[in-house]
C-alpha positions in Angstrom: 0.0 0.0 0.0 1.3 3.4 -0.9 1.9 6.1 1.7 -0.6 8.3 0.0 -3.3 5.6 0.4 -2.4 5.0 4.0 -2.6 8.8 4.7 -6.1 9.0 3.1 -7.4 6.0 5.1 -5.9 7.2 8.5 -7.4 10.6 8.0 -10.9 9.2 7.4 -12.7 8.7 10.7 -14.0 5.1 11.1 -12.3 3.7 8.0 -9.7 1.0 8.4 -8.1 -2.0 6.6 -9.0 -5.5 7.5 -6.4 -8.3 7.7 -7.7 -9.7 4.5 -7.0 -6.5 2.6 -10.6 -5.3 2.4 -11.8 -2.0 3.8 -14.1 -1.6 6.8 -16.1 1.5 7.7 -17.8 1.5 11.1 -19.3 3.9 13.6 -21.3 3.5 16.8 -25.0 4.2 16.6 -26.2 6.9 19.0 -28.0 5.5 22.1 -31.2 7.3 21.2 -31.3 5.7 17.7 -30.3 2.1 18.5 -33.9 1.0 18.8 -34.7 2.2 15.3 -31.5 0.7 13.8 -31.8 -2.5 15.7 -28.1 -2.6 16.0 -25.3 -1.1 18.1 -23.0 0.0 15.3 -23.0 0.5 11.5 -20.5 -1.5 9.5 -19.8 -1.6 5.8 -17.2 -3.6 4.0 -15.5 -2.6 0.7 -13.6 -5.1 -1.5 -9.8 -4.3 -1.7 -10.1 -3.7 -5.5 -12.3 -0.6 -4.9 -10.6 2.8 -5.5 -9.8 4.4 -2.1 -11.1 7.8 -3.2 -14.4 6.2 -4.2 -14.6 4.5 -0.8 -13.9 7.7 1.0 -16.5 9.6 -1.1 -19.1 6.9 -0.2 -18.1 7.0 3.5 -18.5 10.8 3.7 -21.9 10.5 2.0 -23.0 7.9 4.6 -21.8 10.2 7.4 -23.8 13.1 5.9 -26.9 10.9 5.6 -26.6 9.6 9.1 -26.2 13.2 10.5 -29.3 14.2 8.6 -31.3 11.2 9.9 -30.1 11.8 13.4 -31.3 15.4 13.3 -34.7 14.3 11.8 -35.3 11.5 14.4 -34.4 13.7 17.4 -36.7 16.5 16.2 -39.8 14.6 17.2 -41.5 15.9 14.0 -41.9 12.5 12.5 -44.1 9.6 13.4 -42.6 6.3 14.6 -43.5 4.6 11.3 -41.9 7.5 9.3 -38.7 7.3 11.4 -38.5 3.6 10.9 -39.1 4.0 7.1 -36.3 6.5 7.0 -33.9 4.1 8.8 -34.8 1.2 6.6 -34.1 3.2 3.4 -30.8 4.3 4.8 -29.8 0.7 5.6 -31.1 -0.5 2.3 -29.3 2.2 0.3 -26.0 1.6 2.0 -25.8 -2.1 3.0 -27.5 -4.1 0.3 -24.8 -3.7 -2.3 -23.3 -6.5 -4.4 -20.2 -6.5 -2.1 -22.3 -6.9 1.1 -23.7 -10.2 2.5 -27.4 -9.9 2.6 -29.0 -10.6 6.1 -31.0 -13.8 6.0 -33.7 -15.2 8.2 -31.8 -17.7 10.3 -35.0 -18.9 12.0 -36.2 -20.4 8.7 -36.6 -24.2 9.2 -34.8 -25.1 6.0 -31.8 -22.8 7.0 -31.7 -24.2 10.5 -31.7 -27.8 9.1 -28.7 -27.0 6.8 -26.8 -25.4 9.7 -27.4 -28.5 11.8 -26.2 -30.8 9.1 -23.0 -28.7 8.5 -22.2 -28.7 12.2 -22.6 -32.5 12.4 -20.3 -32.8 9.4 -17.7 -30.6 11.0 -17.9 -32.5 14.3 -17.5 -35.8 12.4 -14.4 -34.7 10.4 -12.0 -37.6 9.8 -9.6 -37.5 12.7 -6.6 -38.1 10.5 -7.3 -34.8 8.7 -7.5 -33.0 12.0 -4.4 -34.8 13.3 -2.4 -33.4 10.3 -3.6 -29.9 11.2 -2.6 -30.4 14.8 0.8 -31.7 13.8 1.4 -28.5 11.7 0.3 -26.3 14.5 2.5 -27.9 17.1 5.4 -27.9 14.7 5.1 -24.1 14.3 5.9 -23.7 18.0 8.6 -26.3 18.1 6.6 -29.3 19.5 6.2 -32.8 18.1 2.7 -34.3 18.3 4.2 -37.6 19.1 5.6 -36.1 22.3 2.0 -35.7 23.6 0.3 -38.5 25.6 -2.9 -40.1 24.2 -5.3 -37.9 26.2 -3.6 -34.7 25.1 -3.8 -35.8 21.5 -7.5 -36.5 21.8 -8.1 -33.2 23.6 -6.3 -31.3 20.9 -8.3 -33.0 18.1 -11.5 -32.2 20.0 -10.4 -28.6 20.4 -9.8 -28.2 16.7 -13.2 -29.5 16.0 -14.6 -27.0 18.4 -12.7 -24.2 16.6 -14.2 -25.3 13.3 -17.7 -25.1 14.8 -17.1 -21.8 16.5 -15.7 -20.3 13.2 -18.8 -21.5 11.4 -21.1 -20.0 14.1 -19.2 -16.7 13.8 -19.6 -16.5 10.1 -23.3 -17.4 10.2 -24.2 -15.0 12.9 -21.7 -12.2 12.1 -24.1 -9.8 10.4 -27.3 -11.0 11.9 -27.0 -10.2 15.6 -26.3 -7.0 17.6 -22.8 -6.3 18.9 -23.5 -7.3 22.5 -24.9 -10.7 21.3 -21.8 -11.3 19.3 -19.7 -11.0 22.4 -21.4 -13.9 24.0 -19.6 -17.2 23.6 -21.6 -19.6 21.4 -21.9 -22.9 23.3 -21.6 -26.3 21.9 -21.4 -29.9 23.1 -17.6 -29.9 23.3 -15.8 -28.4 26.3 -12.1 -28.5 26.7 -10.3 -27.2 29.8 -6.8 -27.3 28.4 -5.2 -23.8 28.7 -4.0 -22.1 25.5 -0.2 -22.1 25.4 1.6 -19.4 23.5 5.3 -19.6 23.3 7.7 -16.6 23.5 8.7 -17.3 19.9 5.1 -17.4 18.7 4.2 -14.3 20.7 7.1 -12.3 19.2 6.0 -13.3 15.7 2.5 -12.0 16.6 3.9 -8.8 17.9 6.2 -8.3 14.9 3.2 -8.7 12.6 1.2 -6.2 14.6 4.1 -3.8 14.7 4.7 -4.0 10.9 1.0 -3.4 10.2 0.5 -0.4 12.6 3.8 1.3 13.3 5.3 4.2 11.3 8.9 4.2 12.3 12.3 4.1 10.6 13.9 0.9 9.5 16.6 1.6 12.1 14.1 1.6 14.9 12.4 -1.5 13.5 15.7 -3.5 13.4 16.6 -2.3 16.9 13.3 -3.7 18.1 13.9 -7.1 16.3 17.4 -7.4 17.8 16.1 -6.6 21.3 13.4 -9.2 21.0 15.8 -11.9 19.7 18.1 -11.2 22.6 15.2 -11.4 25.1 14.0 -14.7 23.5 17.5 -16.2 23.7 17.7 -15.3 27.5 14.2 -16.5 28.6 13.8 -19.4 26.1 12.1 -19.6 22.7 9.6 -22.3 23.8 8.8 -20.8 27.2 5.1 -20.1 27.6 4.4 -16.4 27.9 2.0 -17.1 30.8 4.9 -18.6 32.6 7.0 -15.4 32.5 7.4 -13.7 35.8 8.5 -10.2 36.9 11.7 -11.8 38.1 12.4 -13.0 34.6 12.2 -9.4 33.3 14.3 -8.1 36.2 16.9 -10.8 35.6 17.0 -10.0 31.8 17.4 -6.2 32.5 19.9 -6.3 35.4 22.0 -9.1 34.3 21.9 -9.5 30.5 21.1 -6.0 29.4 23.4 -4.1 31.8 26.2 -6.5 30.9 25.6 -6.7 27.2 28.7 -5.8 25.2 28.8 -3.1 22.5 27.9 -4.7 19.1 30.4 -2.5 17.2 33.4 -3.9 19.0 35.4 -6.2 16.6 35.8 -9.0 19.2 32.0 -9.4 19.5 30.8 -8.8 15.9 31.2 -12.4 14.8 29.7 -13.9 18.0 26.2 -15.3 18.2 23.8 -14.5 21.0 24.2 -17.8 22.8 28.0 -17.2 23.0 27.5 -13.7 24.4 25.0 -14.9 27.0 27.5 -17.6 28.1 30.3 -14.9 28.4 28.0 -12.8 30.6 27.2 -15.8 32.7 31.0 -16.3 33.2 31.7 -12.6 33.9 33.9 -12.3 30.7 32.6 -8.8 29.6 34.8 -5.9 30.7 33.2 -2.9 32.2 34.3 -0.5 29.4 33.0 -2.9 26.8 29.4 -2.8 28.1 26.6 -0.8 26.4 25.8 2.6 27.8 22.6 3.5 29.8 21.0 5.1 26.7 21.3 1.8 24.8 20.0 -0.2 27.9 17.0 2.0 28.0 16.3 1.6 24.3 16.4 -2.2 24.7 14.2 -2.0 27.7 11.6 0.2 25.9 11.4 -2.4 23.1 10.9 -5.2 25.6 8.4 -3.1 27.5 6.4 -2.6 24.3 6.3 -6.3 23.8 5.2 -7.1 27.4 2.5 -4.4 27.1 1.3 -6.0 23.9 1.0 -9.4 25.6 -0.9 -7.8 28.5 -3.3 -5.7 26.4 -4.1 -8.6 24.1 -4.8 -10.9 27.1 -1.9 -13.3 26.5 -0.6 -12.7 30.0 -2.7 -11.9 33.1 -0.4 -9.2 34.7 1.8 -6.5 33.2 5.2 -7.6 34.5 7.2 -4.9 32.7 7.5 -2.6 35.7 11.3 -2.3 35.9 12.9 1.1 35.9 16.5 1.0 34.9 17.8 4.5 35.4 16.3 7.9 36.1 17.2 8.8 32.6 14.4 6.6 31.3 11.9 8.8 33.0 13.6 12.1 32.1 11.2 13.6 29.6 10.6 17.2 29.2 7.2 18.8 30.0 5.2 20.9 27.6 5.2 24.7 27.9 2.4 27.1 27.0 3.6 27.6 23.5 4.0 23.9 22.9 0.3 23.3 24.0 -0.9 26.1 21.7 1.0 24.8 18.7 -0.3 21.3 19.2 -3.9 22.2 19.9 -4.0 24.6 16.9 -2.7 21.9 14.7 -5.1 19.2 16.0 -8.1 21.4 15.6 -7.4 21.4 11.8 -6.7 17.7 11.6 -9.1 15.6 9.5 -9.6 13.2 12.4 -11.2 15.2 15.2 -10.6 12.5 17.7 -7.0 13.5 18.0 -7.8 16.9 19.5 -10.2 15.5 22.1 -7.8 12.7 23.1 -4.9 15.2 23.5 -7.1 17.5 25.7 -8.1 14.5 27.8 -4.5 13.5 28.4 -3.5 17.1 29.1 -6.3 17.8 31.7 -6.3 14.5 33.5 -2.7 13.5 33.8 -3.6 10.0 32.5 -0.9 7.6 31.3 -1.6 6.8 27.7 -2.8 3.3 28.4 -4.9 4.3 31.3 -7.5 6.0 29.1 -8.4 2.5 27.8 -8.6 1.1 31.4 -11.1 3.8 32.5 -14.8 4.6 32.3 -16.6 7.8 33.0 -18.8 7.9 36.0 -20.8 10.4 38.0 -20.0 11.0 41.6 -22.1 13.5 43.6 -23.2 15.1 40.3 -19.5 15.4 39.1 -18.4 13.6 36.0 -15.0 11.8 36.5 -12.7 9.3 34.9 -12.7 6.1 37.0 -9.3 4.4 36.4 -9.7 0.8 37.5 -7.8 -1.5 35.2 -4.4 -0.9 36.8 -2.0 -3.0 38.7 -1.3 -0.9 41.9 -3.7 0.3 44.5 -2.5 3.9 44.1 -3.1 3.9 40.3 -6.8 3.0 40.9 -8.3 6.5 41.2 -11.0 9.0 40.2 -10.1 12.1 38.2 -12.9 14.8 37.8 -13.5 16.1 34.3 -12.2 19.7 33.7 -15.0 22.0 32.5 -13.0 22.4 29.2 -13.5 18.7 28.6 -17.2 18.9 29.3 -17.4 21.8 26.8 -15.8 19.4 24.3 -18.6 16.9 25.0 -16.4 14.4 26.6 -19.0 12.1 28.2 -19.5 8.5 29.1 -20.9 7.9 25.6 -17.8 9.5 24.0 -15.4 7.2 25.8 -17.6 4.1 25.0 -17.7 5.1 21.4 -14.0 5.7 21.3 -13.3 2.2 22.7 -15.7 0.6 20.2 -14.4 2.5 17.2 -10.7 2.1 18.0 -10.6 -1.3 19.7 -6.9 -1.4 19.0 -5.9 1.3 21.5 -2.2 1.1 20.7 -2.9 2.1 17.1 -4.9 5.3 17.7 -2.6 6.3 20.6 0.5 5.9 18.3 -1.3 7.8 15.6 -1.9 10.7 18.0 1.8 10.6 19.1 2.8 10.8 15.4 0.4 13.7 14.8 2.0 15.8 17.6 5.6 14.7 17.1 6.6 17.6 14.7 5.9 20.0 17.6 8.0 18.2 20.2 11.7 18.1 21.0 13.7 14.9 21.4 12.7 14.5 25.1 9.0 15.2 24.6 6.3 12.6 23.9 2.6 12.2 24.5 3.6 11.3 28.0 4.7 14.9 28.5 1.1 15.9 28.9 1.2 14.1 32.3 4.3 16.1 33.2 2.4 19.3 32.2 -0.5 18.3 34.4 1.7 17.8 37.5 3.9 20.9 36.8 0.9 23.2 36.4 -0.7 21.9 39.7 2.6 22.5 41.5 2.6 26.1 40.1 -0.8 26.5 41.6 0.5 25.6 45.0 -1.5 22.3 45.1 -0.2 20.0 47.8 1.9 16.9 46.9 -0.6 14.6 48.5 -3.5 15.8 46.3 -1.3 15.6 43.2 -0.3 12.0 44.2 -4.0 11.0 44.4 -4.8 12.5 41.0 -1.9 11.0 39.1 -1.8 7.7 41.0 1.5 8.0 42.7 2.4 6.5 46.1 3.6 9.1 48.6 7.1 7.7 49.5 7.7 10.5 52.0 4.6 9.6 54.1 3.3 6.0 53.5 0.5 6.5 56.1 -0.9 9.4 54.0 -0.4 7.3 50.9 -2.3 4.3 52.2 -4.9 5.8 54.5 -5.3 9.4 53.6 -6.4 9.2 50.0 -10.0 9.1 50.9 -9.7 12.4 52.8 -9.9 14.3 49.5 -13.5 14.4 48.4 -14.6 14.5 44.8 -15.4 18.2 45.3 -11.8 19.0 46.4 -10.4 17.1 43.5 -12.7 18.9 41.1 -11.6 22.3 42.4 -8.0 21.2 42.0 -8.5 20.1 38.4 -10.3 23.4 37.6 -7.3 25.4 38.9 -5.6 24.4 35.6 -5.9 27.3 33.2 -5.5 26.6 29.5 -5.9 28.8 26.5 -6.9 26.9 23.4 
C-alpha cells in the first residue's frame, strides 16, 4: 500500500483496513437511535479492489446521511413509522450492495436444518485430517505431536473440532446479531479445559506482525526492536510459555543480561552469536568499558516493555510484568510549555480526524498515562463527572479524576469514551497515531507522556499539595506512607474537582 493511500485512510474517521485487505467502515449508533436501527453499530465492507477515493466519497456520503437522519429523528416531528421508514431506506441504500452479504432469516426451518447438518459434518471430520492440522500447529511452536500423551492428542483434536464449529457459528451470525450478542460465547457440546499455550517465539512473531502493520517508524528503529526481542528470546527461552513469564524474569533480563551486554560494534563481538555472548555474561567475561551505555540499555528496555504491554493488552498474560525502571534517565522527559500546547492544539483542531484533539485534551487535563484512558470509564460521583481508572496493577493507580470544564465543553461524556473504545478497539494504534500527529511539535525529550508532566507541573505552580497531586496521578507518597495508604479518601470529589479546575489553559 502506498503512503498516500495510508494517509487517506488514516485521516478518514471510522475507516480501516481488515487483515484480508478489504476496507471496513464502522461507527457507533447513537444510544437514542439504536432501537430504530436495531443494532449497536453501523458496519460496511468494501472489497480491496475498490478505489480508495471512491470509498472515502461513499463514507463521507454515509456520514452526511446519518447526520441528517439523526437530526430528523431527534426533532420529534416524524411519526414512529416514518422514522423507521427513514432508517430502513438508509440501511437498504448503504448495505444491500453487491459486495455486502445480505442478512438472511436464520430462523427459517430449512436454513436451521442446513446449519445443523453442517455442524454435524464438522464434528465428524475424519480424525486423520484434524491430526495433520494439529501436527502442523505444534510444529510451528517447536513441538512434536508424538511427544504428547494419548489424552492430550485426543483433547487437541476435540479442540480443533470446536474451533471449526465456532468459526462456522461466527460466520453465520456475524451480520445477523447485535454487537452485544456477538460478544457472547456460542456454546456447543464440546468443552475443553486445556489452557491455551503461546510460546515466547510465537508471541514475538504475533507482535512483529502487529508492529509491521501499525507502526510508522524508521527501518533503524524496527531492526533495533527485532534485535532486542531476539536477545530477550535467547535469554528466557524460545519455547517458554508467555504465561509462565514472571516479573523476576524481566528483572533478571534487565539487570544481568542488558546491563552486561557488550557493544555490538566492538570487533571481538561482531562475529559472535547471541548464545555465546550470553555464556560470556554468565561467566563474567565482559569488561566494564565494553558494556553498552545506559541510553542503549533504555532503548532495549523500551522495546521489551512494548512487547510485554502488547501481551498484557491482548490478554496473552494476566499481569503486566514490565515494571522495571532502569535509570532515572528513562523517566527524564521534558514537560510541555504554554507555546507547545498552543502549537499542538491549533494543529489538531485542523486535523481531519477530530478525535486526536479531544484525546490530547483529555490526556492534558487528566494526567492519565496513555494506556490508562483505555482502562477507564466515565462515572458520575455527587453530580460530578469523572474518569474512573480501574484496570491498573497498583492500589494507588486506581483513582477518580474529575473532568475539567473544558473537557465537558468538548462533549467528553461516558458515551464519548464508550464510542472511542468501540471505534478504536486497537488502543495502541490510535494512541500511536496521535503521538505521530504531535511529534513535529515536540523536541527529542517530549512525547505524548509529556502531557502528564504538564499536568503535574501546572498543579505545583498553583500551590497544590503533593498529597493531592499524588492522588490525582496515581503515585504512592514515598515521604509519608501512612498518608499514601490511609489518607487518599480524605480528598472528596469536590476537592479534586476544584483542584483540576485550577488548571488554566488557552486553546
